Each structure stands twice: as C-alpha cells, then as structure tokens.
Phi, psi and omega in degrees: 000317182296323179293323178296316181298318179296324179293320178296318179299318180297322180291325183278340184303312180298326180295318179296321179297318179297322181296325179291332183280345182289122180295146180292152177295142179297141179270120180263117182295139179289144178298146179283119181279159181295136179295156179264119180291155179292159179302139181284128180287153173286122185202173171273117189279142179295127179177176183291152175211145185302330183279350181279132188247134173246125180304137185298318180296317178297317179301320181293317181294317180289329176300330181294340176250021173088014181252087171278184185303313181298320181291326179297313180288329174296320179292322178299316181295320178297320176297321186287336186300306178287343182273311187227017185058031176090011183262156176284334185248266176052063181290150175227160186269213194271026184299331181248021177068025179252011175072290173218136173237135184203155179098163188300340176247014179050055172295146189216159179291326187299315180272352182083012181276340182279322185304318179299327178291319178297318180294320180295320179294317180298315180297320182289335182277343175048236185288349178270356188304306184303314182293318182286326176299316180294324180291321184271324184226068184294329183268320188245358183301320181298321178290309185300322181263015177287161178301325182295323181275337178275351178287154177235110359285167180297151180282157181306322181298320176294313181302317181298315182293320180290318178297327178294343178269009174262153175272185184297335180273001179086015179260151175298141177289160186303329184290306181293326177300311182296324181289317176297321180295317179298319179296311187280349173261001178286152182305316185292325179283335173298320178293322177296318178297317178299312181301319180293321180291324178296323176299319178297316179296323176297320177293323178297320179302315179294320179297318181299321180294331177280314185287330181234062185296131177074003181258156173297140177264097182278162179298326177301315178297320179297312181298318177296317182292321179298314180297320179296317181293317180296315186279321188236359171081351181180192189235167178302153177293159182304319183294325178289321176298317181295318180299312181299317182292327175298317181295318179295321181293326183272353186290130177300144182301328181292342179269352192306309187279328176296323180295320180289322178299325179296325177293316177299320179296321176301312179299317181294317179295318179298319181296331182275351181286167189286337189242041170242130184238159177087359184239359190301324181279348194246327198295320182293319177298317180298313182300318180298317181286319183290324176291327175299314179297322179295316180297326180275358183057037182265042181228117185277171183302321179295316178298319181300312180294318181297325176296321177291322176294324178295316176300317180300317184277323186296327182285358175255008177288110191253358181304133185050042178059040175089015184297338188246017183297315180296319178295322179299315179293317183301316181301313183284327178296323177295319177297316185292313188271341184074007178226126179165166178234129176225131180055036177081002181255108183263136176225149178078173182199156171228116183262124179281000000 
C-alpha cells in the first residue's frame, strides 16, 4: 500500500510544480465609489429671504465682478456647505481648538472672528437686547455676551465656562448647542451674517484685482478666492505669485502634466498620513477623478494656474500644526475642476 501511495505522489508532483509556476491573475482594483455624505441636519438653510438687505453701493461694486443678489446668496450657500452642511447655525465645539465655531462661515472664538458678530447683534438690538438674549439663550446668553467672551482673545473665565459646556468627547452639550443655533438662525442674526459676509466679498474683490491684474474676473476665480479668504484669510504675497508664474512660464511643455500630477500625488500622500483630518471619505475618490481629468487633458489654462496657486497657499495652512492642509487643497480643487468630493458630498465625474 505504501509503495502505491508513493507512486501516486510521484505522478502528481510534476502537476503540482506546474501549478505553482502559473503566474497569478492580475488584481484589478475596484473603482472607488462615491462617498456617502452624513445625514443632513434639520436646520434653517442658507439662502435669500425678503427681509435681508444688501447695501446699494456694495451691490454695485460686487456686481462689477459678476456677483448680483442671486449670485451672492449662491456663493454664501456654497461657502456654508463644507462648513455647516448648508445651515445658518450648526455650532460645533472645541474639536479644532477654536472653543466654539458657529454660523454659515463658522466664525469662532479662537480666531476672534465670532466676537464681532455677537457685538453687532447686541448693538443692533439696542433696548431689546436683554429680552431677546433671554428668549434665545436663557441658560448661556449671559456668559456668551459677557465682557470676558466678547474680548479678543477670550478671557480665561469665559474659556472655562464654555469648556464646561462640552461633554467628555469635546462636543457642545445639547443646551448650549440649541441656544447658539437659535441665535444664529434668528432673522436679526441672519442680517448680521449677511453684512459680515458682504464685507468679506468686498475684500475678495480687492484681492482679485491684485492677484489677477488686468485679467477677466471669472466666476470660478471668485468662488476660489472666497474659499481661500474664508479658510486662510488671504492670498500669497506678490513676490510668491511672481516667482510661481515665472516658473510656470519657463516650464517646458513636456513637463506640464507631470508637474500637476506631482501636486495630486502630494495631496494623496498627505491625505494618507496619520494627522490629516476631514478627507478620509473623499481623497481616494478625488484622486481617481482628478487623475482621469489629467490623463484626458481636460484641464484648461485657468484651472491649471489656479491649482498651482492653491498648492502654493494650501501648504501654508498652519491650523493645528497643518492638520487641515489636505482638506484646504481638496476644497479649492473641487471648485476649480468642478469635480470633487468634500465632506462626503461628491459632485461631477470623469469618465474614462
């Protein structure tokens, strides 16, 4: 019996060896499916309302760069989507070390951008301030509108009280969340938010004239500039712009697409590192579509330059020691290319 078994093994051995020599079938990666956005909160959505007023002079200046009333509110809504999922309020806690962020542009205590809105609302309510504050923020209004919290930076006493309103996970407790939401969704605070955003748009208009001297101001440039201003407060210095443009002008045509691919690779590598947040649902989908557009040469000269300007500015995003650099690039690249996913919301497509 043992001799028969050895004979069978000897006969099967060459077959097994041949099976081992057959190369494995190539593994074809599955296409990256569109990310699933988080559930939309019930909220007062950013948009136009009859009672909201835009100063006539401001409207005329902004109209010169293509921002009429409808475009202004469309731009406000676009800004709010990655910030508050399109809501006027939607407060969040100290997850990014800003203590509280709230409103369609996520104004916050940490940078001192929230205090001016609170002061403007208080000033506008005049003799009605006390009554309306108690109605909207009965538990935390006295703290939020205290001198300690209206100071820039906030005083330690304010910080302690606001942090005490966070839970163990660093989120606002339901009471203070609801009160901030009630305040920022009120009609009077909507006007304050609009007025504040119009000041930003006026500043963007001046920036656009500096960054793109003598060039047409397209809606794409306006949208890109607004996001840059909201997220990082400003634009590259003239000397940095000049240096980058000299390099682009001198670049051999054969290097053109490899240079852009390197920027996409930088974004992808950065997104995979341990200390980048806000991009986990989006980066793989983005890379697949953006490389598709690159391969198809479906990127025009304006888009090409704006992507390089975005790279120039995104790598200087220093909040939380650079924690949001990939997200900063991702937001603007989506605006520039018309294809991208931010906060789980994917738009556009590139078909190979």
